[in-house]
Phi, psi and omega in degrees: 000318179295320173299324178296312182293332179287323176292318175300314178301319179291318175301312187294313189263017183287150170232165179297147181285147183299329181284344180264006187274309189299325179292340179262324176280319174221089180303333185276350181265139181233159178298334182291340179287338177084183183296141188278141179261169172303322182281330171302314182300315182294311179301322177289322182292322186284335177262007169277162184303324181286333176283326173286334170295312176307309183297320182290328173290327178290315184295320184290320185285332177282329175284314187279329184050041178270131187295318178298305185298318188291317177305313183293318177299320178291315177305315180289322177294317176292335169295325179288322171301313184291323177291319181295317176294316178295326182292326182278317185283335172256061188294131177259194184293321177307309188286324174294328176295310181305319180289321179294327179283336173108358184271006179209143180223177179290139188266049181297314184287325175298318186286324176300315184297316186291317179298317180296331176288316176299316182295326180289319175298321183291315186289320190267346173265316187253316181288307183306306179303331174286330169302317186293326187289339179290130180295147181290000000 
């Protein structure tokens, strides 16, 4: 009976094993790479699908300079920032294990870059055209 209770207690209170976290959180990272730095985190983010989407939205908005496309791009970039910050600030067991293993770090540089991308879209799409319309 005690063995059955011990097995049930282990099943109920189990958390992901620390060794299985990084291959799911950061598939491109290996333990031989060592602890991740801010620049490594930024590089891994930019070459993941969500990072490529952010780059594509920024380039598309800056090339097209359409108000609607730029507004959608800014909203999506801000949602990515909110997702990144909330994942870090509300860290669960998986995030804590990833940090302790070294495959995840605080997303300060990534957040700053995403905000800068949104600000550049805002500046070059809406603010700059108004400056050109003014007579010298």
